[in-house]
Each structure stands twice: as structure tokens, then as C-alpha cells.
C-alpha positions in Angstrom: -132.8 -89.2 -30.1 -134.9 -91.0 -27.2 -137.9 -89.3 -26.1 -136.3 -88.6 -22.5 -133.4 -86.8 -24.1 -135.7 -84.8 -26.6 -137.9 -83.7 -23.4 -134.7 -82.7 -21.8 -133.6 -80.6 -24.6 -136.9 -79.0 -25.0 -137.1 -78.1 -21.3 -133.6 -76.5 -21.7 -134.5 -74.6 -24.6 -137.7 -73.5 -22.7 -135.5 -72.3 -19.7 -133.0 -70.5 -22.1 -136.0 -68.7 -23.6 -137.4 -67.4 -20.1 -133.8 -66.6 -19.3 -133.5 -64.6 -22.3 -136.9 -62.9 -21.6 -135.8 -61.8 -18.0 -132.5 -60.6 -19.3 -133.7 -58.5 -22.2 -136.5 -57.0 -20.1 -134.3 -56.1 -17.1 -131.5 -54.7 -19.4 -134.1 -52.7 -21.2 -135.8 -51.4 -18.1 -133.0 -51.0 -15.7 -130.6 -49.3 -17.9 -133.1 -46.4 -18.7 -134.0 -46.0 -15.1 -130.4 -46.0 -13.8 -129.2 -43.6 -16.5 -132.1 -41.1 -15.5 -131.6 -41.4 -11.8 -127.8 -40.9 -12.1 -128.4 -37.8 -14.2 -131.3 -36.2 -12.1 -130.6 -36.9 -8.6 -129.2 -34.3 -6.1 -125.5 -33.9 -5.5 -122.3 -33.5 -7.6 -123.1 -34.4 -11.3 -120.5 -36.8 -13.1 -119.4 -35.9 -16.4 -121.1 -38.0 -19.0 -118.3 -38.1 -21.7 -116.0 -39.8 -19.1 -118.8 -42.4 -18.3 -119.0 -43.3 -22.0 -115.1 -43.6 -22.2 -115.0 -45.7 -19.2 -117.8 -48.1 -20.4 -115.7 -48.7 -23.5 -112.7 -49.3 -21.3 -114.6 -51.9 -19.4 -115.9 -53.4 -22.6 -112.3 -53.8 -24.0 -111.0 -55.5 -21.1 -114.1 -57.6 -20.7 -114.1 -58.8 -24.5 -110.3 -59.3 -24.3 -110.8 -61.7 -21.5 -113.6 -63.6 -23.2 -111.4 -64.0 -26.4 -108.6 -65.2 -24.0 -111.1 -67.8 -22.5 -112.1 -68.8 -26.1 -108.7 -69.5 -27.2 -108.3 -72.3 -24.1 -106.9 -69.7 -21.8 -103.5 -69.9 -23.7 -101.6 -66.8 -24.0 -99.9 -67.8 -27.3 -103.3 -68.7 -29.0 -104.8 -65.5 -27.6 -102.0 -63.2 -29.1 -102.2 -65.3 -32.3 -105.9 -64.5 -32.7 -105.3 -60.8 -32.0 -102.4 -60.7 -34.4 -104.4 -62.6 -37.2 -107.5 -60.5 -36.9 -106.5 -57.1 -35.8 -102.6 -56.5 -36.8 -102.6 -58.4 -40.0 -105.9 -57.4 -41.2 -105.9 -53.8 -40.8 -108.5 -53.1 -43.6 -110.9 -55.2 -41.7 -110.3 -53.2 -38.6 -110.6 -50.0 -40.6 -114.2 -51.0 -41.7 -115.2 -51.3 -37.9 -114.1 -47.7 -37.3 -117.2 -46.3 -39.0 -119.7 -48.1 -36.5 -117.2 -47.8 -33.7 -117.2 -43.9 -34.0 -121.0 -43.8 -34.7 -121.7 -46.0 -31.3 -119.6 -43.6 -29.3 -121.4 -40.5 -30.5 -124.8 -42.5 -30.0 -123.9 -43.2 -26.5 -123.0 -39.7 -25.6 -126.4 -38.7 -27.0 -128.3 -41.0 -24.9 -126.9 -39.4 -22.0 -128.2 -36.1 -23.4 -131.6 -37.6 -23.8 -131.8 -39.2 -20.4 -130.9 -35.9 -18.9 -133.7 -34.2 -20.6 -136.5 -36.5 -21.0 -138.4 -38.4 -18.3 -137.5 -42.2 -18.4 -140.8 -43.3 -19.5 -140.8 -41.0 -22.6 -137.3 -41.8 -23.5 -138.0 -45.4 -23.2 -140.7 -45.0 -25.6 -139.1 -42.5 -28.0 -136.1 -44.8 -28.3 -138.3 -47.4 -29.9 -138.0 -45.4 -33.1 -134.8 -47.2 -33.6 -137.1 -50.0 -35.1 -138.0 -47.5 -37.7 -134.5 -46.0 -38.6 -133.1 -49.7 -38.8 -136.1 -50.8 -41.0 -135.1 -47.8 -43.3 -131.5 -48.5 -43.4 -132.1 -52.2 -44.0 -134.2 -51.6 -47.0 -131.9 -48.9 -48.5 -128.5 -50.6 -47.6 -129.4 -54.2 -47.6 -132.2 -54.4 -50.0 -134.4 -56.2 -47.6 -138.2 -56.1 -48.2 -140.8 -55.3 -45.5 -144.2 -57.0 -45.3 -147.2 -54.4 -45.5 -147.9 -55.2 -42.0 -144.5 -53.9 -41.0 -144.8 -50.7 -42.9 -148.2 -50.3 -41.3 -146.5 -50.8 -37.8 -144.0 -48.3 -38.5 -146.7 -45.5 -39.2 -148.5 -46.5 -35.9 -145.0 -46.3 -34.1 -144.5 -42.7 -35.3 -148.0 -41.9 -34.4 -147.5 -43.5 -31.0 -144.2 -41.8 -30.3 -145.8 -38.4 -31.3 -148.8 -38.9 -28.9 -146.2 -39.6 -26.0 -144.1 -36.7 -27.0 -146.9 -34.2 -27.0 -148.6 -35.3 -23.9 -148.2 -33.2 -20.8 -146.5 -35.6 -18.5 -143.6 -34.7 -15.9 -141.6 -36.1 -13.1 -141.8 -34.0 -9.8 -138.9 -35.6 -7.9 -136.2 -34.9 -10.8 -133.4 -32.7 -9.6 -130.2 -31.9 -11.6 -129.7 -29.3 -14.3 -132.4 -27.6 -16.2 -134.2 -29.8 -18.8 -135.4 -29.2 -22.2 -137.8 -31.7 -24.0 -136.9 -30.4 -27.4 -133.1 -31.0 -26.7 -133.9 -34.5 -25.2 -136.1 -35.5 -28.1 -133.5 -34.2 -30.7 -130.8 -36.2 -29.1 -132.9 -39.5 -28.7 -134.3 -39.1 -32.5 -130.3 -38.7 -33.6 -129.4 -41.7 -31.6 -132.1 -43.8 -33.0 -130.7 -42.7 -36.6 -127.2 -43.6 -35.5 -128.3 -46.8 -34.0 -130.2 -48.0 -37.1 -127.2 -47.1 -39.5 -124.4 -48.6 -37.2 -126.5 -51.8 -36.7 -127.3 -52.3 -40.4 -123.6 -51.2 -41.3 -122.2 -53.8 -38.9 -124.6 -56.5 -40.2 -123.3 -55.8 -43.6 -119.7 -56.4 -42.8 -120.3 -59.2 -40.7 -121.9 -61.2 -43.4 -119.6 -64.2 -44.4 -117.1 -63.4 -41.6 -116.0 -66.1 -39.3 -114.8 -63.6 -36.5 -116.3 -64.0 -33.2 -118.7 -61.5 -31.7 -116.2 -60.9 -29.0 -113.3 -60.2 -31.2 -115.6 -57.8 -33.4 -116.3 -56.0 -30.0 -112.6 -55.8 -29.1 -112.2 -54.1 -32.7 -114.8 -52.0 -31.8 -113.5 -51.0 -28.3 -109.8 -50.5 -29.5 -110.9 -47.8 -31.7 -113.8 -46.3 -29.5 -111.5 -46.0 -26.5 -109.1 -43.5 -27.8 -111.9 -41.7 -29.6 -114.0 -41.7 -26.2 -110.8 -40.0 -24.3 -110.7 -37.6 -27.1 -114.0 -36.7 -27.0 -114.0 -36.1 -23.2 -111.3 -33.7 -23.3 -112.5 -32.0 -26.3 -116.0 -31.6 -25.0 -115.4 -31.3 -21.2 -111.5 -30.5 -21.0 -112.1 -27.4 -18.9 -114.6 -29.1 -16.5 -112.2 -32.1 -16.1 -109.3 -29.8 -15.5 -111.1 -28.0 -12.9 -113.1 -30.7 -11.0 -111.2 -34.0 -12.2 -112.0 -36.9 -14.2 -113.8 -38.7 -11.7 -115.8 -35.8 -10.3 -119.3 -37.1 -9.0 -118.5 -40.7 -9.3 -119.9 -43.1 -6.5 -121.0 -46.7 -6.4 -124.1 -46.0 -8.4 -122.3 -44.1 -11.3 -120.0 -47.2 -11.5 -123.0 -49.4 -11.6 -124.4 -47.4 -14.5 -121.2 -47.3 -16.2 -120.8 -51.4 -15.9 -124.4 -51.8 -17.1 -123.8 -49.8 -20.1 -120.6 -51.7 -20.8 -121.6 -55.2 -20.0 -125.5 -55.1 -20.6 -125.1 -55.1 -24.4 -122.7 -58.1 -24.3 -125.0 -59.8 -22.0 -128.0 -59.3 -24.4 -125.6 -60.6 -27.3 -125.2 -64.0 -25.6 -128.9 -64.5 -24.8 -130.5 -62.9 -27.8 -130.0 -65.9 -30.0 -132.3 -67.9 -28.0 -135.1 -65.1 -28.3 -137.5 -65.1 -31.4 -139.2 -61.9 -32.4 -142.2 -62.5 -30.4 -140.1 -62.8 -27.3 -138.1 -59.8 -28.0 -141.2 -57.8 -28.5 -142.5 -59.1 -25.3 -139.2 -58.1 -23.5 -139.3 -54.6 -24.9 -143.1 -54.2 -23.9 -142.6 -55.5 -20.6 -139.5 -53.0 -20.1 -141.8 -50.1 -21.2 -144.5 -51.1 -18.6 -141.8 -51.6 -15.8 -140.3 -48.2 -16.6 -143.6 -46.3 -16.5 -144.7 -48.0 -13.2 -141.3 -47.7 -11.6 -141.3 -44.1 -12.6 -144.4 -43.4 -10.6 -142.6 -44.5 -7.4 -139.1 -43.4 -8.1 -139.6 -39.9 -9.8 -143.4 -39.2 -8.9 -144.2 -39.5 -12.4 -147.8 -38.5 -13.6 -149.2 -40.5 -16.3 -152.0 -39.0 -18.5 -154.7 -40.7 -21.0 -152.9 -39.4 -24.0 -149.5 -41.0 -22.8 -151.1 -44.2 -22.0 -152.6 -44.5 -25.2 -149.6 -43.5 -27.1 -147.6 -46.0 -25.0 -150.0 -48.8 -25.7 -149.8 -48.0 -29.6 -146.0 -48.3 -29.5 -146.2 -51.6 -27.6 -148.6 -53.0 -30.0 -146.4 -51.8 -33.1 -143.6 -53.7 -31.5 -145.6 -57.1 -31.8 -147.1 -56.3 -35.1 -143.5 -55.3 -36.7 -142.0 -58.8 -35.3 -145.0 -60.9 -36.5 -144.2 -63.0 -39.4 -147.5 -64.5 -40.9 -147.5 -68.2 -41.8 -146.3 -69.0 -45.4 -149.0 -70.5 -47.7 -148.1 -74.1 -48.8 -146.9 -74.5 -52.3 -145.7 -71.0 -52.5 -142.1 -69.9 -52.5 -141.1 -68.1 -49.1 -140.9 -64.3 -49.5 -137.4 -62.9 -49.2 
């Protein structure tokens, strides 16, 4: 490889890294802000279970389109891929039912959390998914954590506790009555479900040659009917009285699309991001969320909240840090 082509590849990789940073930061920050604003602004309130269902529908059709594109835009190849992966391999599809159902419950709980917690507290509390993912990875996959990672998890719990116990509030939040306890409980349960589903998904993906888009098709095929059922079981009376699309406007559709497509976009760019960059993106998102909340929701920071947020940001970097291996020693598994 010539020096010119090597320099071009390095420049391209550097560009992709910066693109990954911007994408991950924007997704983490804007999603939390948009969900909070959609659930607390004045006016008719949309039904959150219908938003979760519609996000799954958008995700299904988007992933079907991406699979069709990957199969050279040939309908015969496209149908053959679906037939081979989904219809003729039902046990594999059944395995995906577990994370599909778990992700659906998690997404509904995140709307409950966003409705009851200020966006900065919500964003920081949701970082507890690092803890739950680590615990499930150790118990289900037999992974070993470094001492610094265990220490960072303890600091993470301390930081989230400081944030939760701080006396902060948003002045401009409207919407229904809010309960910090309900919001925290929903966020904590969502973190547990996120950790379990992520590790379970990683376990069934090992050794599989199925593309990420086809896996998302499998997930959505199961979550779409489950999402519709959940909407009518939980909010059937409200839907009958006010209509399925009650409270929907351009901003709600933007939030639905972001919920559906944001995760897929992250799946594309995340392979270009190392642990340090991911930590930097999460930390930037927390800072952006806190600053934006001051202007959008008239959010008031306290010293305890700021200290807890700084602790959480520090633990994100500490958990992702991998110390250099000593020469001559085998790499730790």
C-alpha cells in the first residue's frame, strides 16, 4: 500500500470516527429532549403505547427496504432471503421473540420515565444500563470485568443516587401530574430489561451469519402485533373514545421516527466507534441535555446534581478504559 493511499484511508477512518461521534451524541441527546418535550408540552397528549407500536412499524418497513437493497433490489432474492431466514427457520425466529417482547416493554417504560422525570435526570439515570448490562454479561456470558470496571459501577450507582436525591426541577413542564418515584422505577426497570435483552441478543447472535437488518426484521415482525395488542389492552378505552392518532402532530411523528430510525442509524456508525469515543458521546449528550434543559424547560441545576452528573460522566470513561497489556503476558479474557 502506498503512503498516499494509506493517508487517504487514515483520513477516511478519522472522518468516520467524527461522524460516529456526532451521530451518537445527537441521538442520545435529542431523543431524550424530544420525548420529554412531547410528553410535557401543553395541548392534546398522544397515547404513548400507539407511538411505540408505530415506531415498530416504521422500523419493520425500513429494515425490509434495507434487506431488499442488500439483495441487489431483486424481489426474488429478497423473498428467498426472507423465506430462508424467517419461514424455513422458525426456531431461530422464536428465539428472537424474547428480546422482541422485552424491548417492547422497555420502550413503553421509557415513555413513562420521560413523562415523570426531568430530561437531565432521565438521561443520567438511564446510564444504569451500563451496570445491568455488565451484570447480565457476567452471569449469562461468563465475561470477566476488570477491577477498575467494578469500581466504576459502584461510582455509577453513587452518581445516579446523588442525582435522584438532588432537589432539581423544571419550571416550564406542563402535561399530567408527575411522580419522581414512578419515573425512577420505570427507568430502572427499563435499564434491567435493556441489559438483559442486549446480552441475550448478543448470545443468540454469536456464530450467526444473519445480517443486522434481517435480525431487526425478525424483531419487528414479532413486536408489531405485540405492540398493537399492548395499545388496545392498556389504552383501548382511550383509543375508542379519542382515536388511535389523538394528539399526533409533526413533532410527535418526528419523535416516533427518531425512536424507530435512531437506533438503526447508531447500529451503522457504532462499528467505527471505540469505547473512548462511545464514552465521549454519552458524556457530551448528558452535558448537552443539561444545558438545553435550562433553556427549554427552565431547568435549575444544583451543586449535588452537578456533582452526581460529573461522577456518572467519569464512570462512563472509567468503565470503557482498557489498560495496556504488559508484554509477554497473555491477554486477559
